[in-house]
N, CA and C atoms as a LAMMPS dump frame, in Angstrom:
ITEM: TIMESTEP
0
ITEM: NUMBER OF ATOMS
246
ITEM: BOX BOUNDS ff ff ff
-5.0000000000000000e+02 5.0000000000000000e+02
-5.0000000000000000e+02 5.0000000000000000e+02
-5.0000000000000000e+02 5.0000000000000000e+02
ITEM: ATOMS id mol type element x y z
1 1 1 N -337.117 -302.996 416.941
2 1 2 C -338.173 -302.126 416.507
3 1 3 C -339.375 -302.322 417.417
4 2 1 N -339.96 -301.221 417.878
5 2 2 C -341.112 -301.31 418.764
6 2 3 C -342.361 -301.678 417.981
7 3 1 N -343.258 -302.416 418.567
8 3 2 C -344.535 -302.662 417.884
9 3 3 C -345.344 -301.379 417.847
10 4 1 N -346.023 -301.16 416.761
11 4 2 C -346.79 -299.936 416.591
12 4 3 C -348.048 -299.969 417.448
13 5 1 N -348.364 -298.831 418.053
14 5 2 C -349.547 -298.741 418.901
15 5 3 C -350.636 -297.903 418.266
16 6 1 N -350.5 -297.555 417.016
17 6 2 C -351.483 -296.71 416.352
18 6 3 C -352.664 -297.564 415.895
19 7 1 N -353.886 -297.084 416.11
20 7 2 C -355.048 -297.905 415.756
21 7 3 C -355.267 -298.04 414.253
22 8 1 N -354.965 -297 413.478
23 8 2 C -355.231 -297.037 412.036
24 8 3 C -353.91 -296.937 411.295
25 9 1 N -353.362 -298.036 410.859
26 9 2 C -352.066 -298.053 410.194
27 9 3 C -352.091 -297.348 408.849
28 10 1 N -353.184 -297.429 408.134
29 10 2 C -353.219 -296.918 406.768
30 10 3 C -353.262 -295.396 406.691
31 11 1 N -353.492 -294.712 407.791
32 11 2 C -353.591 -293.256 407.784
33 11 3 C -352.219 -292.604 407.852
34 12 1 N -351.24 -293.323 408.394
35 12 2 C -349.932 -292.736 408.625
36 12 3 C -348.956 -293.078 407.509
37 13 1 N -347.899 -292.284 407.457
38 13 2 C -346.873 -292.425 406.424
39 13 3 C -346.213 -293.793 406.475
40 14 1 N -345.709 -294.196 407.624
41 14 2 C -345.101 -295.506 407.769
42 14 3 C -343.636 -295.573 407.412
43 15 1 N -343.022 -294.477 407.039
44 15 2 C -341.59 -294.491 406.728
45 15 3 C -340.794 -294.704 408.005
46 16 1 N -339.625 -295.283 407.878
47 16 2 C -338.78 -295.555 409.032
48 16 3 C -338.096 -294.26 409.469
49 17 1 N -338.21 -293.937 410.744
50 17 2 C -337.593 -292.722 411.262
51 17 3 C -336.211 -293.023 411.814
52 18 1 N -335.534 -292.017 412.335
53 18 2 C -334.178 -292.19 412.862
54 18 3 C -334.132 -293.108 414.079
55 19 1 N -335.202 -293.109 414.862
56 19 2 C -335.208 -293.979 416.041
57 19 3 C -335.953 -295.281 415.771
58 20 1 N -335.974 -295.704 414.519
59 20 2 C -336.515 -296.989 414.06
60 20 3 C -338.007 -297.168 414.294
61 21 1 N -338.725 -296.114 414.563
62 21 2 C -340.184 -296.182 414.637
63 21 3 C -340.754 -295.871 413.272
64 22 1 N -342.069 -295.961 413.181
65 22 2 C -342.737 -295.558 411.945
66 22 3 C -343.131 -294.094 412.056
67 23 1 N -343.091 -293.388 410.949
68 23 2 C -343.453 -291.976 410.917
69 23 3 C -344.923 -291.822 411.3
70 24 1 N -345.224 -290.816 412.113
71 24 2 C -346.593 -290.606 412.588
72 24 3 C -347.331 -289.51 411.828
73 25 1 N -346.749 -288.991 410.771
74 25 2 C -347.43 -287.969 409.971
75 25 3 C -348.445 -288.628 409.051
76 26 1 N -349.473 -287.882 408.718
77 26 2 C -350.499 -288.402 407.812
78 26 3 C -349.957 -288.466 406.392
79 27 1 N -350.336 -289.497 405.656
80 27 2 C -349.811 -289.652 404.306
81 27 3 C -350.627 -288.853 403.299
82 28 1 N -350.03 -288.647 402.137
83 28 2 C -350.7 -287.965 401.037
84 28 3 C -351.072 -289.01 399.995
85 29 1 N -351.431 -288.578 398.811
86 29 2 C -351.913 -289.486 397.771
87 29 3 C -350.867 -290.518 397.339
88 30 1 N -349.586 -290.186 397.446
89 30 2 C -348.552 -291.134 397.022
90 30 3 C -348.165 -292.129 398.119
91 31 1 N -348.783 -292.043 399.291
92 31 2 C -348.52 -292.993 400.356
93 31 3 C -347.491 -292.552 401.364
94 32 1 N -346.842 -291.437 401.149
95 32 2 C -345.857 -290.917 402.089
96 32 3 C -346.245 -289.503 402.512
97 33 1 N -345.655 -289.05 403.614
98 33 2 C -345.954 -287.702 404.091
99 33 3 C -345.102 -286.682 403.336
100 34 1 N -345.282 -285.431 403.676
101 34 2 C -344.569 -284.357 402.972
102 34 3 C -343.071 -284.391 403.239
103 35 1 N -342.648 -285.016 404.332
104 35 2 C -341.225 -285.069 404.65
105 35 3 C -340.537 -286.32 404.125
106 36 1 N -341.285 -287.349 403.779
107 36 2 C -340.692 -288.6 403.313
108 36 3 C -341.083 -288.908 401.877
109 37 1 N -341.011 -287.935 401.01
110 37 2 C -341.254 -288.199 399.602
111 37 3 C -342.598 -287.715 399.118
112 38 1 N -343.142 -286.749 399.783
113 38 2 C -344.428 -286.205 399.374
114 38 3 C -344.264 -285.121 398.332
115 39 1 N -344.778 -283.964 398.641
116 39 2 C -344.76 -282.852 397.704
117 39 3 C -343.335 -282.49 397.297
118 40 1 N -343.12 -282.348 396.014
119 40 2 C -341.835 -281.879 395.502
120 40 3 C -342.092 -280.594 394.742
121 41 1 N -341.548 -279.518 395.228
122 41 2 C -341.762 -278.23 394.574
123 41 3 C -340.776 -278.062 393.434
124 42 1 N -341.212 -277.373 392.4
125 42 2 C -340.327 -277.107 391.27
126 42 3 C -340.68 -275.761 390.691
127 43 1 N -339.761 -275.217 389.938
128 43 2 C -340.005 -273.94 389.288
129 43 3 C -340.074 -272.801 390.278
130 44 1 N -340.993 -271.894 390.056
131 44 2 C -341.088 -270.707 390.893
132 44 3 C -341.553 -271.045 392.312
133 45 1 N -342.19 -272.171 392.522
134 45 2 C -342.624 -272.572 393.857
135 45 3 C -341.461 -273.024 394.723
136 46 1 N -340.369 -273.457 394.096
137 46 2 C -339.21 -273.945 394.831
138 46 3 C -338.53 -272.78 395.536
139 47 1 N -338.03 -273.006 396.731
140 47 2 C -337.425 -271.946 397.522
141 47 3 C -336.139 -271.392 396.959
142 48 1 N -335.418 -272.171 396.17
143 48 2 C -334.141 -271.704 395.636
144 48 3 C -334.243 -271.154 394.222
145 49 1 N -335.451 -271.038 393.68
146 49 2 C -335.644 -270.468 392.351
147 49 3 C -335.409 -268.976 392.451
148 50 1 N -334.426 -268.458 391.735
149 50 2 C -334.134 -267.032 391.825
150 50 3 C -334.319 -266.318 390.497
151 51 1 N -333.687 -266.782 389.449
152 51 2 C -333.715 -266.06 388.183
153 51 3 C -334.232 -266.872 387.013
154 52 1 N -334.162 -268.173 387.076
155 52 2 C -334.616 -268.997 385.97
156 52 3 C -333.611 -269.126 384.851
157 53 1 N -332.331 -268.932 385.147
158 53 2 C -331.293 -269.015 384.116
159 53 3 C -331.07 -270.429 383.607
160 54 1 N -331.441 -271.42 384.364
161 54 2 C -331.149 -272.785 383.983
162 54 3 C -332.405 -273.606 383.727
163 55 1 N -333.494 -272.94 383.353
164 55 2 C -334.686 -273.669 382.942
165 55 3 C -334.471 -274.191 381.529
166 56 1 N -335.249 -275.175 381.127
167 56 2 C -335.095 -275.755 379.79
168 56 3 C -335.307 -274.705 378.709
169 57 1 N -336.266 -273.816 378.927
170 57 2 C -336.56 -272.794 377.922
171 57 3 C -335.412 -271.804 377.766
172 58 1 N -334.83 -271.364 378.872
173 58 2 C -333.747 -270.385 378.763
174 58 3 C -332.48 -271.005 378.185
175 59 1 N -332.207 -272.251 378.515
176 59 2 C -331.042 -272.934 377.923
177 59 3 C -331.235 -273.083 376.419
178 60 1 N -332.446 -273.451 376
179 60 2 C -332.719 -273.599 374.566
180 60 3 C -332.604 -272.267 373.847
181 61 1 N -333.082 -271.185 374.452
182 61 2 C -332.991 -269.878 373.787
183 61 3 C -331.542 -269.41 373.692
184 62 1 N -330.718 -269.687 374.712
185 62 2 C -329.296 -269.314 374.63
186 62 3 C -328.582 -270.102 373.54
187 63 1 N -328.926 -271.389 373.399
188 63 2 C -328.314 -272.19 372.337
189 63 3 C -328.708 -271.67 370.965
190 64 1 N -329.979 -271.319 370.811
191 64 2 C -330.452 -270.785 369.529
192 64 3 C -329.758 -269.465 369.213
193 65 1 N -329.616 -268.608 370.223
194 65 2 C -328.941 -267.333 370.025
195 65 3 C -327.477 -267.543 369.645
196 66 1 N -326.811 -268.488 370.295
197 66 2 C -325.404 -268.774 369.971
198 66 3 C -325.266 -269.279 368.543
199 67 1 N -326.202 -270.12 368.111
200 67 2 C -326.173 -270.624 366.739
201 67 3 C -326.374 -269.5 365.729
202 68 1 N -327.309 -268.593 366.029
203 68 2 C -327.529 -267.454 365.135
204 68 3 C -326.305 -266.54 365.068
205 69 1 N -325.646 -266.327 366.204
206 69 2 C -324.434 -265.501 366.215
207 69 3 C -323.319 -266.162 365.414
208 70 1 N -323.173 -267.475 365.537
209 70 2 C -322.15 -268.191 364.773
210 70 3 C -322.416 -268.071 363.283
211 71 1 N -323.676 -268.242 362.881
212 71 2 C -324.028 -268.138 361.464
213 71 3 C -323.797 -266.727 360.94
214 72 1 N -324.108 -265.717 361.733
215 72 2 C -323.905 -264.339 361.278
216 72 3 C -322.415 -264.014 361.154
217 73 1 N -321.581 -264.527 362.067
218 73 2 C -320.134 -264.305 361.946
219 73 3 C -319.584 -264.95 360.686
220 74 1 N -320.061 -266.168 360.371
221 74 2 C -319.624 -266.838 359.152
222 74 3 C -320.066 -266.065 357.914
223 75 1 N -321.269 -265.527 357.944
224 75 2 C -321.779 -264.748 356.821
225 75 3 C -320.957 -263.476 356.63
226 76 1 N -320.655 -262.778 357.726
227 76 2 C -319.855 -261.557 357.627
228 76 3 C -318.427 -261.857 357.178
229 77 1 N -317.878 -262.963 357.647
230 77 2 C -316.543 -263.347 357.23
231 77 3 C -316.515 -263.651 355.733
232 78 1 N -317.564 -264.268 355.218
233 78 2 C -317.673 -264.553 353.791
234 78 3 C -317.834 -263.303 352.961
235 79 1 N -318.514 -262.281 353.498
236 79 2 C -318.688 -261.022 352.769
237 79 3 C -317.39 -260.243 352.684
238 80 1 N -316.565 -260.27 353.723
239 80 2 C -315.313 -259.531 353.728
240 80 3 C -314.256 -260.175 352.849
241 81 1 N -314.322 -261.477 352.678
242 81 2 C -313.291 -262.142 351.879
243 81 3 C -313.503 -261.958 350.387
244 82 1 N -314.686 -261.532 349.932
245 82 2 C -314.944 -261.36 348.495
246 82 3 C -314.447 -260.071 347.956
């Protein structure tokens, strides 16, 4: 590993790069740069967010709807058997 030649160590990310040097990007509040554990996008900000079918809210609403459909089928089945 080469000795670092940067004058201010605390300004840089410091993560180990592929060529065994320290990362030269400026760090963020968590101590790492945006490429080594910095900003993590989620939800609509994330690049792969398309429809929101697998968000916690939509999964919960589908489960609630399925439960209501099951209860209504049982109710209708009980009405026809009488």
